[in-house]
Structures are given as C-alpha cells and as structure tokens.
N, C-alpha and C positions, 0 to 999 in steps of 0.2 A: 425483630429488625432484620432485614435482608442484606445480603452482601453482594457487591459487584467487585470481582477481582479483575483488574486490567493490567496486561503485561505487553511487553514489546521486546524484541531482540535487536541486536545490532544488525543493520543492513546497509549496503554500500549507498543506497539512495538517500537514507535519512541519517547516516553517520552519527555524529554527536549532537544532533539537534534535539531539542525538546518538544515533545508533542503536547498539544492541548487536548484534553478529553472532558467533554461536557456531559453531565447528567442533570437533566431538567434545568438547563441553562446555567448550572454552576460549573465553574471552570476548575479543572485539576490538571497539574502538570506531571508528565512522566518522562523520566530520562531513559537513555539507552540501557539496555539489559537490565531493566528493573520492572517491578510490578507495584501496583497500589491497590489497596483495598478500601472501598467506599461503602459505608453503611448508610442505608436509607429505609425510612419508614413507608415510603410511597409504594403502592402496589403496581402502578403503572408508571414507568419511567421512559423519558426519551434520551437517547444517547447518540453521540457522534464524536468523531475525532477530527483534529485539524493540525495541519503542518503547512505554515506560510499560507499560500493561497489555496491549497489542496485541501478538501474535506470529503469526508464520507457522507453518505446519506443518513438522514435522521432516522434512527431505528427505535420502535416503540417496544419496550420489553414489559410483559406482564409478570410480576414477581409474586403471585399468590402462593405459590408452593416452592419454587426453586430460587436458588442463588445462581448468579451467573459468572462464568469465567470469559473474559473477552481478550482476544489478542488482536493488536493493531498490526496490520501487515500492508507494506507498500506494494503497489502493483507489480514492481520488478524486484524479485528476490535475488540472493547472491548468484544462484546457478543461472538465472535468466540473463543477468549481466555478463557472466563469464562466457556463456554461449553466444551472446550478441557480439562480444569483443572477437571471439574466434571466427564467427561468420564474417565480421568486418575485415579482419586480416585475410581470410580466404577470398573475399570479394576484391580486395585491393590486388592480390596476387593474380586473380583472373583478369583484371583490368590491364595489367602490364604484360600479359601473355600475348602471343601472336594470333591467338584463335578468336575470330569475331564472334562466335556464338558464347564463349566464356565471358567475353567483354560486355556482351549484351546482358546476360543473366546477372553479372555483378552490378551493372548500372541499374536494372530493374529492382534488384534487391535493395541497393542503397537508397533509391528514390522511395521505395515502399517504406523502408524503416524510418526515413526522414518524415514522411507523411504521417506515420503512426505516432511519432513522437510529438509533431506539431499539433496533432489533434488532441493527444492525451494532455499536453500541458496547456491548451487553450480551451477549446470547447468541451473536451472531455475530462475537466479537471476534477470531477466528482468520482471519477473511476481510478484515480491515482492511489487512493488509500481504501483499504477494506478492513471491516471488522469481522473477525472469525469468532462466533458466538457459540459457547457450549454451556448446557445446564449442569449445575452441580446438584447431585441428588444425595 
C-alpha cells in the first residue's frame, strides 16, 4: 500500500479556509497547518487541490516505487504579500509627490498589479494554487 502525505501551512491568502484535495476523484479535506496521509493501492493516481473556484491542474502520479509528499501552496505566499503592500505604500507616496516621473511610475505599477490580479482571479484561476511534489524514498 502506497502513501500520499498532503500538507499545507497557514498563508494570508487562504487563512482559515479548508482545502479540498482529490485523489482519483475522491475528496479529502485539509485544514490550515495540518497534514493528512492517504493510503492507496493504485499505482497511477490523479491528484489536484481546490479552494473555492481556484484549482490546480490535475497531476498524474506513478506510485510503482515511491510514496509522495505533496504541499499545497497558494500563488502568493506571505513574503509576496508583504512586498506587495510595501510597494503599494511606496506607490501612493510617489503619487502624492510633486515629481511627475514618480507619479507616472506609481500609476504604471498600480495598473500593472491590478491587471495581474484580475487575470489571476478570472482567466488564470488554475495558476492560483500549486502542488509541490516530492518523492519519499
């Protein structure tokens, strides 16, 4: 019997929400800062994770020799969010400055960030979550 260990850490984006993790279309729930161990007899399994409308791509694992350790990661980790907040504050300071070039830079940055978020949460919803897969030997 092969094992799949699925874990996740607490991230700002997914706070206290429960993720759904699927192994061969069977649903498992995983809470914040926890892990689950799934035993399976199948040699080839299809896995993916889902949080609300966001989902990962379906990944096929061949379990002939190895067990797998899978970590669910949102596309924005805690450090990325802190950096984005810092850049947003700097952009606002640039916008209220008297220098036209700084105002232009700030506006371009804010419009670019808004476009990235709109894309990610609409058309690019499959890139919002990622599965980090490691073999256990």
